[in-house]
All heavy atoms as TSV, in Angstrom:
chain	resi	resn	atom	element	x	y	z
A	1	MET	N	N	-53.424	-0.248	-107.627
A	1	MET	CA	C	-54.337	0.120	-106.606
A	1	MET	C	C	-54.659	1.602	-106.899
A	1	MET	O	O	-53.758	2.441	-107.145
A	1	MET	CB	C	-53.750	-0.029	-105.259
A	1	MET	CG	C	-54.718	0.277	-104.045
A	1	MET	SD	S	-53.892	0.170	-102.441
A	1	MET	CE	C	-53.307	-1.501	-102.362
A	2	TYR	N	N	-55.927	1.965	-106.792
A	2	TYR	CA	C	-56.404	3.282	-106.981
A	2	TYR	C	C	-56.073	4.120	-105.802
A	2	TYR	O	O	-56.018	3.726	-104.697
A	2	TYR	CB	C	-57.934	3.366	-107.277
A	2	TYR	CG	C	-58.297	2.672	-108.520
A	2	TYR	CD1	C	-58.810	1.381	-108.556
A	2	TYR	CD2	C	-58.031	3.207	-109.763
A	2	TYR	CE1	C	-59.233	0.672	-109.677
A	2	TYR	CE2	C	-58.316	2.556	-110.944
A	2	TYR	CZ	C	-58.903	1.305	-110.949
A	2	TYR	OH	O	-59.321	0.738	-112.024
A	3	MET	N	N	-55.887	5.493	-106.016
A	3	MET	CA	C	-55.556	6.400	-104.961
A	3	MET	C	C	-56.686	6.475	-103.854
A	3	MET	O	O	-56.265	6.436	-102.687
A	3	MET	CB	C	-55.470	7.761	-105.552
A	3	MET	CG	C	-54.806	8.800	-104.513
A	3	MET	SD	S	-53.281	8.307	-103.825
A	3	MET	CE	C	-52.117	8.410	-105.140
A	4	ALA	N	N	-57.899	6.318	-104.168
A	4	ALA	CA	C	-58.910	6.312	-103.146
A	4	ALA	C	C	-58.711	5.150	-102.218
A	4	ALA	O	O	-58.995	5.228	-100.934
A	4	ALA	CB	C	-60.384	6.234	-103.745
A	5	GLU	N	N	-58.299	4.005	-102.813
A	5	GLU	CA	C	-58.011	2.811	-101.921
A	5	GLU	C	C	-56.892	2.988	-101.002
A	5	GLU	O	O	-56.952	2.658	-99.835
A	5	GLU	CB	C	-57.757	1.576	-102.805
A	5	GLU	CG	C	-58.932	1.026	-103.660
A	5	GLU	CD	C	-58.595	-0.079	-104.424
A	5	GLU	OE1	O	-58.156	-1.163	-103.911
A	5	GLU	OE2	O	-58.570	0.072	-105.634
A	6	LYS	N	N	-55.900	3.713	-101.535
A	6	LYS	CA	C	-54.700	4.035	-100.663
A	6	LYS	C	C	-55.060	4.937	-99.616
A	6	LYS	O	O	-54.555	4.704	-98.462
A	6	LYS	CB	C	-53.532	4.569	-101.616
A	6	LYS	CG	C	-53.077	3.630	-102.643
A	6	LYS	CD	C	-51.965	4.324	-103.545
A	6	LYS	CE	C	-51.588	3.274	-104.644
A	6	LYS	NZ	N	-50.328	3.682	-105.369
A	7	ILE	N	N	-55.825	5.918	-99.893
A	7	ILE	CA	C	-56.299	6.896	-98.898
A	7	ILE	C	C	-57.065	6.223	-97.678
A	7	ILE	O	O	-56.824	6.406	-96.560
A	7	ILE	CB	C	-57.091	8.027	-99.447
A	7	ILE	CG1	C	-56.134	8.921	-100.315
A	7	ILE	CG2	C	-57.743	8.874	-98.349
A	7	ILE	CD1	C	-56.790	9.893	-101.189
A	8	LYS	N	N	-57.912	5.236	-98.198
A	8	LYS	CA	C	-58.731	4.497	-97.206
A	8	LYS	C	C	-57.849	3.676	-96.355
A	8	LYS	O	O	-58.058	3.609	-95.011
A	8	LYS	CB	C	-59.733	3.596	-97.926
A	8	LYS	CG	C	-60.906	4.460	-98.504
A	8	LYS	CD	C	-61.769	3.352	-99.324
A	8	LYS	CE	C	-62.882	4.067	-99.954
A	8	LYS	NZ	N	-63.702	3.187	-100.750
A	9	ILE	N	N	-56.912	3.048	-96.884
A	9	ILE	CA	C	-55.956	2.116	-96.073
A	9	ILE	C	C	-55.122	3.088	-95.099
A	9	ILE	O	O	-54.932	2.675	-93.950
A	9	ILE	CB	C	-54.952	1.401	-96.945
A	9	ILE	CG1	C	-55.698	0.355	-97.743
A	9	ILE	CG2	C	-53.780	0.772	-96.241
A	9	ILE	CD1	C	-55.041	-0.278	-98.976
A	10	ALA	N	N	-54.637	4.125	-95.553
A	10	ALA	CA	C	-53.926	5.054	-94.721
A	10	ALA	C	C	-54.773	5.593	-93.534
A	10	ALA	O	O	-54.338	5.675	-92.453
A	10	ALA	CB	C	-53.311	6.249	-95.521
A	11	LEU	N	N	-55.978	5.903	-93.879
A	11	LEU	CA	C	-56.965	6.293	-92.782
A	11	LEU	C	C	-57.062	5.253	-91.677
A	11	LEU	O	O	-57.051	5.525	-90.577
A	11	LEU	CB	C	-58.300	6.629	-93.427
A	11	LEU	CG	C	-58.457	7.928	-94.172
A	11	LEU	CD1	C	-59.864	8.015	-94.866
A	11	LEU	CD2	C	-58.355	9.112	-93.153
A	12	ILE	N	N	-57.170	3.981	-92.203
A	12	ILE	CA	C	-57.354	2.851	-91.119
A	12	ILE	C	C	-55.935	2.820	-90.395
A	12	ILE	O	O	-56.028	2.697	-89.185
A	12	ILE	CB	C	-57.587	1.526	-91.956
A	12	ILE	CG1	C	-58.920	1.591	-92.502
A	12	ILE	CG2	C	-57.389	0.320	-90.991
A	12	ILE	CD1	C	-59.376	0.496	-93.504
A	13	LYS	N	N	-54.867	2.858	-91.003
A	13	LYS	CA	C	-53.548	2.690	-90.303
A	13	LYS	C	C	-53.329	3.919	-89.387
A	13	LYS	O	O	-52.653	3.660	-88.329
A	13	LYS	CB	C	-52.445	2.533	-91.358
A	13	LYS	CG	C	-52.406	1.286	-92.001
A	13	LYS	CD	C	-51.255	1.082	-93.051
A	13	LYS	CE	C	-51.306	-0.261	-93.644
A	13	LYS	NZ	N	-50.873	-1.424	-92.757
A	14	ARG	N	N	-53.954	5.077	-89.775
A	14	ARG	CA	C	-53.752	6.250	-88.879
A	14	ARG	C	C	-54.784	6.340	-87.810
A	14	ARG	O	O	-54.891	7.301	-87.095
A	14	ARG	CB	C	-53.747	7.493	-89.688
A	14	ARG	CG	C	-52.385	7.585	-90.565
A	14	ARG	CD	C	-51.191	7.713	-89.736
A	14	ARG	NE	N	-50.076	7.967	-90.517
A	14	ARG	CZ	C	-48.873	7.448	-90.339
A	14	ARG	NH1	N	-48.670	6.508	-89.312
A	14	ARG	NH2	N	-47.829	7.730	-91.083
A	15	ASN	N	N	-55.809	5.288	-87.907
A	15	ASN	CA	C	-57.025	5.424	-87.053
A	15	ASN	C	C	-57.733	6.767	-87.054
A	15	ASN	O	O	-58.073	7.269	-86.145
A	15	ASN	CB	C	-56.541	5.119	-85.506
A	15	ASN	CG	C	-57.578	4.693	-84.741
A	15	ASN	OD1	O	-58.733	4.184	-85.176
A	15	ASN	ND2	N	-57.580	5.117	-83.366
A	16	MET	N	N	-57.910	7.194	-88.344
A	16	MET	CA	C	-58.606	8.436	-88.683
A	16	MET	C	C	-59.952	8.132	-89.384
A	16	MET	O	O	-59.854	7.242	-90.124
A	16	MET	CB	C	-57.738	9.315	-89.466
A	16	MET	CG	C	-56.624	9.939	-88.750
A	16	MET	SD	S	-55.556	10.987	-89.925
A	16	MET	CE	C	-56.644	12.209	-90.416
A	17	SER	N	N	-60.831	8.947	-89.198
A	17	SER	CA	C	-62.124	8.900	-89.933
A	17	SER	C	C	-62.048	9.779	-91.072
A	17	SER	O	O	-61.093	10.766	-91.200
A	17	SER	CB	C	-63.307	9.301	-89.077
A	17	SER	OG	O	-63.295	10.749	-88.733
A	18	LEU	N	N	-62.961	9.612	-92.072
A	18	LEU	CA	C	-63.057	10.450	-93.178
A	18	LEU	C	C	-63.284	11.952	-92.688
A	18	LEU	O	O	-62.800	12.889	-93.297
A	18	LEU	CB	C	-64.178	10.000	-94.090
A	18	LEU	CG	C	-64.186	10.535	-95.492
A	18	LEU	CD1	C	-62.949	10.091	-96.279
A	18	LEU	CD2	C	-65.342	10.116	-96.332
A	19	LYS	N	N	-64.097	12.084	-91.710
A	19	LYS	CA	C	-64.455	13.468	-91.214
A	19	LYS	C	C	-63.182	14.027	-90.552
A	19	LYS	O	O	-62.907	15.191	-90.764
A	19	LYS	CB	C	-65.493	13.182	-89.990
A	19	LYS	CG	C	-65.815	14.557	-89.403
A	19	LYS	CD	C	-66.835	14.388	-88.293
A	19	LYS	CE	C	-67.239	15.705	-87.571
A	19	LYS	NZ	N	-67.957	15.459	-86.298
A	20	ASP	N	N	-62.286	13.253	-89.916
A	20	ASP	CA	C	-61.048	13.802	-89.361
A	20	ASP	C	C	-60.143	14.350	-90.452
A	20	ASP	O	O	-59.670	15.476	-90.422
A	20	ASP	CB	C	-60.250	12.676	-88.699
A	20	ASP	CG	C	-60.942	12.214	-87.387
A	20	ASP	OD1	O	-61.722	12.915	-86.802
A	20	ASP	OD2	O	-60.674	11.005	-87.093
A	21	LEU	N	N	-60.090	13.569	-91.581
A	21	LEU	CA	C	-59.213	13.963	-92.631
A	21	LEU	C	C	-59.821	15.258	-93.406
A	21	LEU	O	O	-59.026	16.061	-93.711
A	21	LEU	CB	C	-59.201	12.807	-93.750
A	21	LEU	CG	C	-58.232	13.238	-95.037
A	21	LEU	CD1	C	-56.871	13.605	-94.595
A	21	LEU	CD2	C	-58.254	11.924	-95.969
A	22	ALA	N	N	-61.170	15.210	-93.502
A	22	ALA	CA	C	-61.747	16.315	-94.204
A	22	ALA	C	C	-61.453	17.599	-93.339
A	22	ALA	O	O	-61.184	18.721	-93.960
A	22	ALA	CB	C	-63.348	16.148	-94.240
A	23	GLU	N	N	-61.574	17.552	-92.041
A	23	GLU	CA	C	-61.241	18.758	-91.202
A	23	GLU	C	C	-59.812	19.199	-91.377
A	23	GLU	O	O	-59.601	20.374	-91.477
A	23	GLU	CB	C	-61.473	18.349	-89.688
A	23	GLU	CG	C	-63.047	18.240	-89.365
A	23	GLU	CD	C	-63.215	17.898	-87.964
A	23	GLU	OE1	O	-62.250	17.712	-87.162
A	23	GLU	OE2	O	-64.408	17.633	-87.699
A	24	LYS	N	N	-58.902	18.238	-91.498
A	24	LYS	CA	C	-57.575	18.565	-91.693
A	24	LYS	C	C	-57.226	19.244	-92.983
A	24	LYS	O	O	-56.197	20.027	-93.089
A	24	LYS	CB	C	-56.639	17.457	-91.448
A	24	LYS	CG	C	-56.535	16.934	-90.019
A	24	LYS	CD	C	-55.516	15.756	-89.880
A	24	LYS	CE	C	-55.360	15.368	-88.381
A	24	LYS	NZ	N	-53.955	15.248	-88.082
A	25	ILE	N	N	-57.943	18.870	-93.956
A	25	ILE	CA	C	-57.606	19.480	-95.301
A	25	ILE	C	C	-58.640	20.514	-95.681
A	25	ILE	O	O	-58.750	21.110	-96.727
A	25	ILE	CB	C	-57.503	18.401	-96.496
A	25	ILE	CG1	C	-58.974	17.691	-96.558
A	25	ILE	CG2	C	-56.435	17.446	-96.168
A	25	ILE	CD1	C	-58.965	16.910	-97.875
A	26	ASP	N	N	-59.427	20.952	-94.663
A	26	ASP	CA	C	-60.351	22.128	-94.815
A	26	ASP	C	C	-61.421	21.974	-95.906
A	26	ASP	O	O	-61.552	22.730	-96.816
A	26	ASP	CB	C	-59.649	23.389	-95.002
A	26	ASP	CG	C	-60.481	24.642	-94.772
A	26	ASP	OD1	O	-61.386	24.664	-93.887
A	26	ASP	OD2	O	-60.272	25.699	-95.329
A	27	THR	N	N	-62.068	20.781	-95.811
A	27	THR	CA	C	-63.214	20.561	-96.766
A	27	THR	C	C	-64.262	19.834	-96.020
A	27	THR	O	O	-64.090	19.515	-94.837
A	27	THR	CB	C	-62.733	19.673	-97.997
A	27	THR	OG1	O	-63.726	19.657	-99.084
A	27	THR	CG2	C	-62.385	18.229	-97.570
A	28	THR	N	N	-65.473	19.664	-96.621
A	28	THR	CA	C	-66.472	18.947	-95.945
A	28	THR	C	C	-66.330	17.357	-96.122
A	28	THR	O	O	-65.810	16.949	-97.101
A	28	THR	CB	C	-67.823	19.339	-96.580
A	28	THR	OG1	O	-67.907	18.895	-97.933
A	28	THR	CG2	C	-68.069	20.864	-96.398
A	29	PRO	N	N	-66.846	16.669	-95.176
A	29	PRO	CA	C	-66.871	15.245	-95.206
A	29	PRO	C	C	-67.530	14.752	-96.524
A	29	PRO	O	O	-67.085	13.784	-97.113
A	29	PRO	CB	C	-67.461	14.617	-94.063
A	29	PRO	CG	C	-67.268	15.794	-93.102
A	29	PRO	CD	C	-67.360	17.090	-93.841
A	30	SER	N	N	-68.706	15.323	-96.873
A	30	SER	CA	C	-69.435	14.915	-98.006
A	30	SER	C	C	-68.654	15.139	-99.390
A	30	SER	O	O	-68.565	14.301	-100.236
A	30	SER	CB	C	-70.735	15.538	-98.054
A	30	SER	OG	O	-70.681	16.895	-98.241
A	31	ASN	N	N	-67.939	16.318	-99.372
A	31	ASN	CA	C	-67.041	16.608	-100.566
A	31	ASN	C	C	-65.908	15.589	-100.802
A	31	ASN	O	O	-65.724	15.043	-101.742
A	31	ASN	CB	C	-66.515	18.003	-100.402
A	31	ASN	CG	C	-65.772	18.483	-101.764
A	31	ASN	OD1	O	-66.145	18.109	-102.825
A	31	ASN	ND2	N	-64.762	19.190	-101.522
A	32	LEU	N	N	-65.362	15.252	-99.643
A	32	LEU	CA	C	-64.202	14.337	-99.628
A	32	LEU	C	C	-64.789	12.923	-99.905
A	32	LEU	O	O	-64.178	12.170	-100.726
A	32	LEU	CB	C	-63.536	14.312	-98.258
A	32	LEU	CG	C	-62.327	13.370	-98.183
A	32	LEU	CD1	C	-61.239	13.690	-99.240
A	32	LEU	CD2	C	-61.684	13.552	-96.837
A	33	SER	N	N	-65.910	12.511	-99.344
A	33	SER	CA	C	-66.538	11.304	-99.667
A	33	SER	C	C	-66.824	11.082	-101.168
A	33	SER	O	O	-66.500	10.172	-101.839
A	33	SER	CB	C	-67.819	11.085	-98.905
A	33	SER	OG	O	-68.345	9.903	-99.265
A	34	ASN	N	N	-67.305	12.209	-101.792
A	34	ASN	CA	C	-67.625	12.177	-103.279
A	34	ASN	C	C	-66.370	12.014	-103.986
A	34	ASN	O	O	-66.321	11.340	-105.070
A	34	ASN	CB	C	-68.365	13.429	-103.631
A	34	ASN	CG	C	-69.849	13.442	-103.109
A	34	ASN	OD1	O	-70.364	12.484	-102.922
A	34	ASN	ND2	N	-70.424	14.632	-103.013
A	35	LYS	N	N	-65.322	12.613	-103.712
A	35	LYS	CA	C	-64.080	12.481	-104.371
A	35	LYS	C	C	-63.460	11.151	-104.305
A	35	LYS	O	O	-62.945	10.598	-105.211
A	35	LYS	CB	C	-62.968	13.594	-103.969
A	35	LYS	CG	C	-63.390	14.943	-104.309
A	35	LYS	CD	C	-62.351	15.916	-103.947
A	35	LYS	CE	C	-62.704	17.326	-104.418
A	35	LYS	NZ	N	-61.645	18.383	-104.190
A	36	ILE	N	N	-63.692	10.559	-103.045
A	36	ILE	CA	C	-63.218	9.132	-102.925
A	36	ILE	C	C	-64.025	8.229	-103.798
A	36	ILE	O	O	-63.484	7.304	-104.405
A	36	ILE	CB	C	-63.216	8.859	-101.398
A	36	ILE	CG1	C	-61.926	9.457	-100.741
A	36	ILE	CG2	C	-63.140	7.233	-101.234
A	36	ILE	CD1	C	-61.854	9.280	-99.248
A	37	LYS	N	N	-65.302	8.430	-103.872
A	37	LYS	CA	C	-66.132	7.599	-104.594
A	37	LYS	C	C	-65.718	7.683	-106.077
A	37	LYS	O	O	-65.810	6.660	-106.841
A	37	LYS	CB	C	-67.660	7.959	-104.420
A	37	LYS	CG	C	-68.183	7.450	-103.050
A	37	LYS	CD	C	-69.630	7.932	-102.972
A	37	LYS	CE	C	-70.210	7.658	-101.555
A	37	LYS	NZ	N	-71.431	8.291	-101.370
A	38	ARG	N	N	-65.521	8.835	-106.547
A	38	ARG	CA	C	-65.127	9.098	-107.894
A	38	ARG	C	C	-63.660	8.803	-108.204
A	38	ARG	O	O	-63.140	8.700	-109.293
A	38	ARG	CB	C	-65.362	10.501	-108.449
A	38	ARG	CG	C	-66.836	10.780	-108.520
A	38	ARG	CD	C	-67.135	12.098	-108.983
A	38	ARG	NE	N	-66.286	13.187	-108.550
A	38	ARG	CZ	C	-66.656	14.100	-107.485
A	38	ARG	NH1	N	-67.911	13.944	-106.946
A	38	ARG	NH2	N	-65.877	15.031	-107.134
A	39	ASP	N	N	-62.756	8.693	-107.123
A	39	ASP	CA	C	-61.383	8.585	-107.154
A	39	ASP	C	C	-60.771	9.595	-108.088
A	39	ASP	O	O	-60.073	9.496	-108.979
A	39	ASP	CB	C	-60.905	7.223	-107.772
A	39	ASP	CG	C	-59.502	6.873	-107.394
A	39	ASP	OD1	O	-58.972	7.400	-106.449
A	39	ASP	OD2	O	-58.905	6.092	-108.119
A	40	ASN	N	N	-61.127	10.872	-107.705
A	40	ASN	CA	C	-60.862	12.030	-108.496
A	40	ASN	C	C	-60.276	13.106	-107.564
A	40	ASN	O	O	-60.958	13.811	-106.925
A	40	ASN	CB	C	-62.202	12.631	-109.143
A	40	ASN	CG	C	-61.844	13.799	-109.989
A	40	ASN	OD1	O	-60.802	14.072	-110.413
A	40	ASN	ND2	N	-62.906	14.412	-110.432
A	41	PHE	N	N	-58.958	13.287	-107.601
A	41	PHE	CA	C	-58.257	14.166	-106.775
A	41	PHE	C	C	-57.342	15.047	-107.604
A	41	PHE	O	O	-56.370	14.522	-108.307
A	41	PHE	CB	C	-57.413	13.556	-105.737
A	41	PHE	CG	C	-58.219	12.603	-104.842
A	41	PHE	CD1	C	-58.455	11.264	-105.034
A	41	PHE	CD2	C	-58.879	13.196	-103.648
A	41	PHE	CE1	C	-59.272	10.494	-104.292
A	41	PHE	CE2	C	-59.602	12.342	-102.814
A	41	PHE	CZ	C	-59.796	11.026	-103.165
A	42	PRO	N	N	-57.206	16.307	-107.519
A	42	PRO	CA	C	-56.206	17.065	-108.064
A	42	PRO	C	C	-54.820	16.855	-107.301
A	42	PRO	O	O	-54.900	16.494	-106.129
A	42	PRO	CB	C	-56.657	18.619	-108.002
A	42	PRO	CG	C	-57.706	18.500	-106.922
A	42	PRO	CD	C	-58.171	17.192	-106.736
A	43	GLU	N	N	-53.736	16.939	-108.024
A	43	GLU	CA	C	-52.477	16.716	-107.349
A	43	GLU	C	C	-52.097	17.587	-106.081
A	43	GLU	O	O	-51.698	16.937	-105.143
A	43	GLU	CB	C	-51.351	16.874	-108.385
A	43	GLU	CG	C	-49.992	16.471	-107.696
A	43	GLU	CD	C	-48.857	16.566	-108.814
A	43	GLU	OE1	O	-49.104	16.655	-109.983
A	43	GLU	OE2	O	-47.768	16.382	-108.309
A	44	ASN	N	N	-52.615	18.805	-106.115
A	44	ASN	CA	C	-52.333	19.494	-105.037
A	44	ASN	C	C	-53.045	19.104	-103.787
A	44	ASN	O	O	-52.626	19.191	-102.642
A	44	ASN	CB	C	-52.610	21.098	-105.278
A	44	ASN	CG	C	-54.052	21.359	-105.538
A	44	ASN	OD1	O	-54.756	20.473	-106.197
A	44	ASN	ND2	N	-54.580	22.502	-104.984
A	45	GLU	N	N	-54.309	18.524	-103.961
A	45	GLU	CA	C	-55.063	17.949	-102.905
A	45	GLU	C	C	-54.437	16.750	-102.366
A	45	GLU	O	O	-54.540	16.441	-101.195
A	45	GLU	CB	C	-56.534	17.764	-103.343
A	45	GLU	CG	C	-57.446	17.518	-102.162
A	45	GLU	CD	C	-58.897	17.692	-102.504
A	45	GLU	OE1	O	-59.295	16.960	-103.475
A	45	GLU	OE2	O	-59.612	18.347	-101.909
A	46	LEU	N	N	-53.906	15.908	-103.256
A	46	LEU	CA	C	-53.201	14.691	-102.889
A	46	LEU	C	C	-52.087	15.042	-101.901
A	46	LEU	O	O	-51.754	14.374	-100.996
A	46	LEU	CB	C	-52.748	13.892	-104.064
A	46	LEU	CG	C	-53.873	13.249	-104.803
A	46	LEU	CD1	C	-53.403	12.540	-106.139
A	46	LEU	CD2	C	-54.641	12.094	-103.927
A	47	HIS	N	N	-51.327	16.100	-102.221
A	47	HIS	CA	C	-50.239	16.546	-101.353
A	47	HIS	C	C	-50.733	16.906	-99.901
A	47	HIS	O	O	-50.184	16.635	-98.971
A	47	HIS	CB	C	-49.522	17.731	-101.920
A	47	HIS	CG	C	-48.546	17.372	-103.068
A	47	HIS	ND1	N	-47.296	16.716	-102.885
A	47	HIS	CD2	C	-48.726	17.445	-104.362
A	47	HIS	CE1	C	-46.768	16.531	-104.121
A	47	HIS	NE2	N	-47.548	16.905	-105.032
A	48	GLU	N	N	-51.824	17.657	-99.930
A	48	GLU	CA	C	-52.569	18.044	-98.691
A	48	GLU	C	C	-53.012	16.791	-97.855
A	48	GLU	O	O	-52.725	16.711	-96.646
A	48	GLU	CB	C	-53.756	18.913	-98.932
A	48	GLU	CG	C	-53.418	20.265	-99.398
A	48	GLU	CD	C	-54.678	21.054	-99.643
A	48	GLU	OE1	O	-55.678	20.860	-98.853
A	48	GLU	OE2	O	-54.784	21.908	-100.545
A	49	ILE	N	N	-53.623	15.880	-98.656
A	49	ILE	CA	C	-53.976	14.690	-97.981
A	49	ILE	C	C	-52.833	13.923	-97.370
A	49	ILE	O	O	-52.935	13.397	-96.220
A	49	ILE	CB	C	-54.839	13.816	-98.941
A	49	ILE	CG1	C	-56.244	14.387	-99.195
A	49	ILE	CG2	C	-55.071	12.320	-98.405
A	49	ILE	CD1	C	-57.016	13.888	-100.376
A	50	ALA	N	N	-51.783	13.710	-98.129
A	50	ALA	CA	C	-50.610	13.085	-97.578
A	50	ALA	C	C	-49.995	13.704	-96.369
A	50	ALA	O	O	-49.718	13.029	-95.436
A	50	ALA	CB	C	-49.557	12.953	-98.799
A	51	LYS	N	N	-49.996	14.957	-96.440
A	51	LYS	CA	C	-49.447	15.749	-95.205
A	51	LYS	C	C	-50.400	15.501	-94.016
A	51	LYS	O	O	-49.811	15.190	-92.947
A	51	LYS	CB	C	-49.461	17.247	-95.517
A	51	LYS	CG	C	-48.761	18.021	-94.487
A	51	LYS	CD	C	-48.692	19.575	-94.817
A	51	LYS	CE	C	-48.190	20.350	-93.613
A	51	LYS	NZ	N	-48.099	21.747	-93.943
A	52	ALA	N	N	-51.646	15.554	-94.194
A	52	ALA	CA	C	-52.582	15.292	-93.155
A	52	ALA	C	C	-52.560	13.851	-92.555
A	52	ALA	O	O	-52.745	13.592	-91.381
A	52	ALA	CB	C	-54.032	15.621	-93.615
A	53	LEU	N	N	-52.125	12.908	-93.372
A	53	LEU	CA	C	-51.899	11.566	-93.073
A	53	LEU	C	C	-50.624	11.256	-92.581
A	53	LEU	O	O	-50.269	10.038	-92.291
A	53	LEU	CB	C	-52.415	10.604	-94.113
A	53	LEU	CG	C	-53.850	10.634	-94.533
A	53	LEU	CD1	C	-54.026	9.826	-95.888
A	53	LEU	CD2	C	-54.721	10.030	-93.436
A	54	ASP	N	N	-49.641	12.230	-92.523
A	54	ASP	CA	C	-48.273	12.068	-92.098
A	54	ASP	C	C	-47.648	11.048	-93.064
A	54	ASP	O	O	-46.998	10.054	-92.695
A	54	ASP	CB	C	-48.032	11.615	-90.751
A	54	ASP	CG	C	-46.627	11.722	-90.232
A	54	ASP	OD1	O	-45.895	12.516	-90.908
A	54	ASP	OD2	O	-46.195	10.985	-89.385
A	55	CYS	N	N	-47.875	11.265	-94.435
A	55	CYS	CA	C	-47.326	10.416	-95.473
A	55	CYS	C	C	-46.482	11.247	-96.513
A	55	CYS	O	O	-46.699	12.439	-96.498
A	55	CYS	CB	C	-48.495	9.729	-96.265
A	55	CYS	SG	S	-49.418	8.560	-95.356
A	56	THR	N	N	-45.788	10.642	-97.220
A	56	THR	CA	C	-45.028	11.277	-98.393
A	56	THR	C	C	-45.837	10.955	-99.692
A	56	THR	O	O	-46.185	9.742	-99.899
A	56	THR	CB	C	-43.569	10.779	-98.439
A	56	THR	OG1	O	-42.972	10.972	-97.218
A	56	THR	CG2	C	-42.907	11.453	-99.604
A	57	PHE	N	N	-46.169	11.856	-100.376
A	57	PHE	CA	C	-46.873	11.690	-101.673
A	57	PHE	C	C	-45.831	11.530	-102.864
A	57	PHE	O	O	-45.056	12.381	-103.129
A	57	PHE	CB	C	-47.823	12.861	-102.070
A	57	PHE	CG	C	-48.482	12.638	-103.420
A	57	PHE	CD1	C	-49.404	11.751	-103.572
A	57	PHE	CD2	C	-48.060	13.497	-104.383
A	57	PHE	CE1	C	-49.960	11.574	-104.842
A	57	PHE	CE2	C	-48.643	13.325	-105.671
A	57	PHE	CZ	C	-49.688	12.451	-105.947
A	58	ASN	N	N	-45.889	10.408	-103.488
A	58	ASN	CA	C	-44.985	10.213	-104.634
A	58	ASN	C	C	-45.713	9.156	-105.581
A	58	ASN	O	O	-45.070	8.161	-105.905
A	58	ASN	CB	C	-43.644	9.790	-104.274
A	58	ASN	CG	C	-43.598	8.564	-103.407
A	58	ASN	OD1	O	-44.636	7.795	-103.211
A	58	ASN	ND2	N	-42.471	8.237	-102.830
A	59	VAL	N	N	-46.940	9.377	-105.901
A	59	VAL	CA	C	-47.780	8.478	-106.657
A	59	VAL	C	C	-48.224	7.262	-105.790
A	59	VAL	O	O	-49.121	6.570	-106.052
A	59	VAL	CB	C	-47.094	7.986	-108.041
A	59	VAL	CG1	C	-48.120	7.130	-108.799
A	59	VAL	CG2	C	-46.657	9.174	-108.831
A	60	SER	N	N	-47.602	7.103	-104.713
A	60	SER	CA	C	-48.074	6.140	-103.616
A	60	SER	C	C	-47.937	6.808	-102.313
A	60	SER	O	O	-47.242	7.898	-102.262
A	60	SER	CB	C	-47.155	4.816	-103.709
A	60	SER	OG	O	-45.819	5.139	-103.368
A	61	LEU	N	N	-48.490	6.264	-101.322
A	61	LEU	CA	C	-48.448	6.911	-100.010
A	61	LEU	C	C	-47.390	5.991	-99.241
A	61	LEU	O	O	-47.484	4.757	-99.271
A	61	LEU	CB	C	-49.827	6.828	-99.248
A	61	LEU	CG	C	-50.864	7.701	-99.898
A	61	LEU	CD1	C	-52.044	7.564	-99.195
A	61	LEU	CD2	C	-50.370	9.121	-99.839
A	62	THR	N	N	-46.507	6.665	-98.543
A	62	THR	CA	C	-45.469	5.920	-97.760
A	62	THR	C	C	-45.631	6.584	-96.294
A	62	THR	O	O	-45.492	7.663	-96.025
A	62	THR	CB	C	-44.067	6.322	-98.194
A	62	THR	OG1	O	-43.952	5.917	-99.637
A	62	THR	CG2	C	-42.998	5.465	-97.385
A	63	LEU	N	N	-45.953	5.550	-95.339
A	63	LEU	CA	C	-46.097	5.917	-93.986
A	63	LEU	C	C	-44.707	6.326	-93.458
A	63	LEU	O	O	-43.723	5.536	-93.520
A	63	LEU	CB	C	-46.651	4.745	-93.178
A	63	LEU	CG	C	-48.056	4.276	-93.636
A	63	LEU	CD1	C	-48.393	3.040	-92.868
A	63	LEU	CD2	C	-49.064	5.289	-93.528
A	64	ASN	N	N	-44.539	7.530	-92.966
A	64	ASN	CA	C	-43.223	8.060	-92.591
A	64	ASN	C	C	-42.640	7.318	-91.484
A	64	ASN	O	O	-41.463	7.078	-91.399
A	64	ASN	CB	C	-43.374	9.552	-92.268
A	64	ASN	CG	C	-43.534	10.364	-93.428
A	64	ASN	OD1	O	-43.157	10.093	-94.506
A	64	ASN	ND2	N	-44.286	11.577	-93.274
A	65	ASP	N	N	-43.416	6.812	-90.438
A	65	ASP	CA	C	-42.837	6.142	-89.285
A	65	ASP	C	C	-42.362	4.735	-89.607
A	65	ASP	O	O	-41.481	4.309	-88.996
A	65	ASP	CB	C	-43.849	6.217	-88.151
A	65	ASP	CG	C	-45.187	5.682	-88.424
A	65	ASP	OD1	O	-45.477	5.471	-89.635
A	65	ASP	OD2	O	-45.954	5.519	-87.517
A	66	THR	N	N	-43.073	4.010	-90.494
A	66	THR	CA	C	-42.672	2.628	-90.782
A	66	THR	C	C	-42.147	2.465	-92.145
A	66	THR	O	O	-41.674	1.499	-92.600
A	66	THR	CB	C	-44.025	1.688	-90.642
A	66	THR	OG1	O	-44.910	2.140	-91.687
A	66	THR	CG2	C	-44.573	1.790	-89.321
A	67	LYS	N	N	-42.240	3.579	-92.933
A	67	LYS	CA	C	-41.646	3.461	-94.424
A	67	LYS	C	C	-42.459	2.498	-95.262
A	67	LYS	O	O	-42.147	2.146	-96.382
A	67	LYS	CB	C	-40.156	3.235	-94.451
A	67	LYS	CG	C	-39.348	4.116	-93.678
A	67	LYS	CD	C	-39.489	5.578	-94.050
A	67	LYS	CE	C	-38.590	6.539	-93.291
A	67	LYS	NZ	N	-39.053	7.775	-93.065
A	68	GLU	N	N	-43.558	2.137	-94.753
A	68	GLU	CA	C	-44.457	1.137	-95.563
A	68	GLU	C	C	-45.132	1.951	-96.613
A	68	GLU	O	O	-45.752	2.949	-96.539
A	68	GLU	CB	C	-45.498	0.525	-94.663
A	68	GLU	CG	C	-46.455	-0.475	-95.289
A	68	GLU	CD	C	-47.605	-0.962	-94.477
A	68	GLU	OE1	O	-47.549	-0.608	-93.179
A	68	GLU	OE2	O	-48.404	-1.666	-94.945
A	69	GLN	N	N	-45.121	1.434	-97.831
A	69	GLN	CA	C	-45.814	1.970	-98.942
A	69	GLN	C	C	-47.189	1.353	-99.085
A	69	GLN	O	O	-47.303	0.126	-99.054
A	69	GLN	CB	C	-45.000	1.854	-100.286
A	69	GLN	CG	C	-43.767	2.736	-100.366
A	69	GLN	CD	C	-43.271	2.823	-101.704
A	69	GLN	OE1	O	-43.411	1.902	-102.474
A	69	GLN	NE2	N	-42.597	3.911	-102.004
A	70	ILE	N	N	-48.145	2.165	-99.403
A	70	ILE	CA	C	-49.507	1.711	-99.613
A	70	ILE	C	C	-49.889	1.922	-101.111
A	70	ILE	O	O	-49.606	2.853	-101.698
A	70	ILE	CB	C	-50.468	2.636	-98.700
A	70	ILE	CG1	C	-50.066	2.399	-97.333
A	70	ILE	CG2	C	-51.822	2.160	-98.980
A	70	ILE	CD1	C	-50.760	3.495	-96.348
């Protein structure tokens, strides 16, 4: 599964919009949308995204409250 897909699943599970996530990581929704379309994220940004989604980044996303890996 690609990272963009994992982020989309985590957004759904967290009941967050792309706009919500963009605000939390201090970027624009269009910039984040473009990165998701290209599935192109630097590692440091993946750490920020994971933190904003209350997940642990380790090549996969793990929901902290349920320990479910995405």
